[in-house]
BALOBA-1460 file (C-alpha; in Angstrom, 3 decimals):
// residues 122
<rec num="1" residu="m" x="18.937" y="-10.717" z="-25.642"/>
<rec num="2" residu="n" x="19.434" y="-11.543" z="-29.366"/>
<rec num="3" residu="r" x="16.828" y="-11.440" z="-32.165"/>
<rec num="4" residu="q" x="16.123" y="-15.156" z="-31.881"/>
<rec num="5" residu="q" x="15.508" y="-14.935" z="-28.075"/>
<rec num="6" residu="r" x="13.291" y="-11.878" z="-28.472"/>
<rec num="7" residu="r" x="11.182" y="-13.598" z="-31.055"/>
<rec num="8" residu="a" x="10.757" y="-16.762" z="-28.886"/>
<rec num="9" residu="y" x="10.000" y="-14.552" z="-25.935"/>
<rec num="10" residu="k" x="7.267" y="-12.655" z="-27.997"/>
<rec num="11" residu="k" x="5.830" y="-15.978" z="-29.203"/>
<rec num="12" residu="s" x="5.572" y="-17.199" z="-25.534"/>
<rec num="13" residu="l" x="3.465" y="-14.257" z="-24.414"/>
<rec num="14" residu="p" x="-0.253" y="-14.487" z="-23.978"/>
<rec num="15" residu="a" x="-2.281" y="-13.035" z="-26.990"/>
<rec num="16" residu="y" x="-3.319" y="-9.884" z="-25.118"/>
<rec num="17" residu="k" x="0.184" y="-9.003" z="-24.223"/>
<rec num="18" residu="k" x="1.122" y="-9.105" z="-27.970"/>
<rec num="19" residu="m" x="-1.330" y="-6.423" z="-28.920"/>
<rec num="20" residu="s" x="-0.768" y="-2.724" z="-28.768"/>
<rec num="21" residu="k" x="-2.343" y="-0.534" z="-26.035"/>
<rec num="22" residu="e" x="-4.742" y="0.797" z="-28.598"/>
<rec num="23" residu="a" x="-5.638" y="-2.714" z="-29.763"/>
<rec num="24" residu="r" x="-6.273" y="-3.770" z="-26.266"/>
<rec num="25" residu="m" x="-8.593" y="-0.782" z="-25.591"/>
<rec num="26" residu="n" x="-10.417" y="-1.556" z="-28.806"/>
<rec num="27" residu="a" x="-11.004" y="-5.158" z="-27.742"/>
<rec num="28" residu="l" x="-12.270" y="-4.064" z="-24.339"/>
<rec num="29" residu="v" x="-14.678" y="-1.487" z="-25.850"/>
<rec num="30" residu="k" x="-15.814" y="-4.114" z="-28.271"/>
<rec num="31" residu="n" x="-16.791" y="-6.260" z="-25.304"/>
<rec num="32" residu="g" x="-18.597" y="-3.465" z="-23.600"/>
<rec num="33" residu="i" x="-15.959" y="-2.255" z="-21.246"/>
<rec num="34" residu="t" x="-15.216" y="1.434" z="-21.427"/>
<rec num="35" residu="p" x="-12.171" y="3.308" z="-20.340"/>
<rec num="36" residu="d" x="-14.448" y="4.896" z="-17.548"/>
<rec num="37" residu="d" x="-15.246" y="1.401" z="-16.372"/>
<rec num="38" residu="l" x="-11.567" y="0.621" z="-16.118"/>
<rec num="39" residu="k" x="-10.911" y="3.864" z="-14.274"/>
<rec num="40" residu="k" x="-13.744" y="3.091" z="-11.871"/>
<rec num="41" residu="c" x="-12.574" y="-0.425" z="-11.160"/>
<rec num="42" residu="r" x="-9.021" y="0.773" z="-10.606"/>
<rec num="43" residu="e" x="-10.156" y="3.475" z="-8.084"/>
<rec num="44" residu="e" x="-12.362" y="0.843" z="-6.228"/>
<rec num="45" residu="g" x="-9.449" y="-1.583" z="-6.094"/>
<rec num="46" residu="y" x="-7.090" y="1.088" z="-4.888"/>
<rec num="47" residu="q" x="-9.601" y="2.076" z="-2.105"/>
<rec num="48" residu="m" x="-9.979" y="-1.540" z="-1.032"/>
<rec num="49" residu="g" x="-6.312" y="-1.917" z="-0.795"/>
<rec num="50" residu="v" x="-5.899" y="1.154" z="1.254"/>
<rec num="51" residu="e" x="-8.682" y="0.005" z="3.613"/>
<rec num="52" residu="s" x="-7.159" y="-3.441" z="3.916"/>
<rec num="53" residu="a" x="-3.718" y="-2.035" z="4.676"/>
<rec num="54" residu="v" x="-5.119" y="0.284" z="7.416"/>
<rec num="55" residu="i" x="-7.199" y="-2.514" z="8.975"/>
<rec num="56" residu="q" x="-4.058" y="-4.684" z="8.945"/>
<rec num="57" residu="c" x="-1.957" y="-1.896" z="10.668"/>
<rec num="58" residu="y" x="-4.507" y="-1.227" z="13.376"/>
<rec num="59" residu="a" x="-4.898" y="-4.998" z="14.077"/>
<rec num="60" residu="a" x="-1.086" y="-5.559" z="14.109"/>
<rec num="61" residu="m" x="-0.813" y="-2.643" z="16.613"/>
<rec num="62" residu="c" x="-3.347" y="-4.169" z="18.845"/>
<rec num="63" residu="l" x="-1.556" y="-7.541" z="18.846"/>
<rec num="64" residu="a" x="1.878" y="-6.062" z="19.295"/>
<rec num="65" residu="l" x="0.654" y="-3.811" z="22.197"/>
<rec num="66" residu="n" x="-0.951" y="-6.794" z="23.875"/>
<rec num="67" residu="e" x="1.977" y="-9.198" z="23.418"/>
<rec num="68" residu="q" x="4.732" y="-6.634" z="24.262"/>
<rec num="69" residu="f" x="3.165" y="-4.611" z="26.926"/>
<rec num="70" residu="g" x="0.110" y="-6.546" z="28.164"/>
<rec num="71" residu="f" x="-2.442" y="-4.147" z="26.910"/>
<rec num="72" residu="g" x="-5.961" y="-5.323" z="27.547"/>
<rec num="73" residu="r" x="-9.275" y="-4.280" z="25.995"/>
<rec num="74" residu="e" x="-9.674" y="-1.028" z="27.774"/>
<rec num="75" residu="r" x="-6.142" y="0.176" z="27.005"/>
<rec num="76" residu="l" x="-6.357" y="-0.993" z="23.457"/>
<rec num="77" residu="l" x="-9.530" y="0.865" z="22.889"/>
<rec num="78" residu="r" x="-7.870" y="4.117" z="24.262"/>
<rec num="79" residu="a" x="-4.821" y="3.491" z="22.078"/>
<rec num="80" residu="l" x="-6.901" y="2.820" z="18.990"/>
<rec num="81" residu="t" x="-9.003" y="5.923" z="19.605"/>
<rec num="82" residu="a" x="-5.832" y="8.111" z="20.047"/>
<rec num="83" residu="v" x="-4.154" y="6.592" z="16.923"/>
<rec num="84" residu="d" x="-7.336" y="7.024" z="14.835"/>
<rec num="85" residu="e" x="-7.487" y="10.706" z="15.847"/>
<rec num="86" residu="k" x="-3.863" y="11.193" z="14.786"/>
<rec num="87" residu="v" x="-4.390" y="9.471" z="11.537"/>
<rec num="88" residu="v" x="-7.586" y="11.510" z="10.708"/>
<rec num="89" residu="f" x="-6.242" y="14.958" z="11.585"/>
<rec num="90" residu="a" x="-2.718" y="14.621" z="10.375"/>
<rec num="91" residu="i" x="-1.881" y="16.487" z="7.158"/>
<rec num="92" residu="d" x="0.126" y="13.471" z="5.853"/>
<rec num="93" residu="s" x="2.368" y="10.531" z="6.822"/>
<rec num="94" residu="a" x="5.675" y="12.331" z="6.266"/>
<rec num="95" residu="e" x="4.579" y="15.005" z="8.669"/>
<rec num="96" residu="m" x="3.741" y="12.380" z="11.248"/>
<rec num="97" residu="c" x="7.088" y="10.536" z="10.602"/>
<rec num="98" residu="e" x="8.954" y="13.764" z="11.133"/>
<rec num="99" residu="e" x="7.261" y="14.493" z="14.394"/>
<rec num="100" residu="v" x="8.137" y="11.081" z="15.662"/>
<rec num="101" residu="f" x="11.779" y="11.612" z="14.697"/>
<rec num="102" residu="k" x="11.856" y="15.049" z="16.458"/>
<rec num="103" residu="r" x="10.199" y="13.796" z="19.591"/>
<rec num="104" residu="f" x="11.851" y="10.440" z="20.055"/>
<rec num="105" residu="g" x="14.819" y="10.115" z="17.679"/>
<rec num="106" residu="i" x="13.129" y="7.143" z="15.809"/>
<rec num="107" residu="r" x="13.555" y="7.244" z="12.025"/>
<rec num="108" residu="m" x="10.896" y="5.567" z="9.922"/>
<rec num="109" residu="d" x="11.693" y="4.951" z="6.276"/>
<rec num="110" residu="f" x="9.108" y="2.712" z="4.676"/>
<rec num="111" residu="s" x="10.823" y="2.828" z="1.231"/>
<rec num="112" residu="q" x="13.244" y="0.202" z="2.752"/>
<rec num="113" residu="g" x="12.431" y="-3.464" z="2.687"/>
<rec num="114" residu="m" x="14.146" y="-4.210" z="5.946"/>
<rec num="115" residu="d" x="14.992" y="-2.196" z="9.080"/>
<rec num="116" residu="r" x="12.170" y="0.369" z="8.290"/>
<rec num="117" residu="v" x="12.210" y="1.655" z="11.894"/>
<rec num="118" residu="q" x="15.526" y="2.661" z="13.315"/>
<rec num="119" residu="e" x="16.754" y="4.538" z="16.358"/>
<rec num="120" residu="e" x="18.980" y="7.465" z="15.384"/>
<rec num="121" residu="s" x="22.297" y="7.393" z="17.114"/>
<rec num="122" residu="a" x="22.929" y="10.449" z="19.278"/>
């Protein structure tokens, strides 16, 4: 990118993106928003995202178990209870993924966009 392109790009940015981080923080404080408010909102948003992801995973599991294996209400409740117990008492997700690999030879790598669950060849 040459100088002319950089200048054109900078002009096309919204006003808040042209300011330095310090200037943006000063503008927020001037409007009554403190850094603690921002931190609190970030934490609340993060928590809402985590809860939403967990809910989506549980619901997807129910639908998949029903569609693929014919699980009904009772079996789904037992499966959800068992999964919830594993999630609550597990140390971390890496530990659970390693246990799945050891027991079943199924590798789960969620850093990948596609083919996140793969069977390891013997």
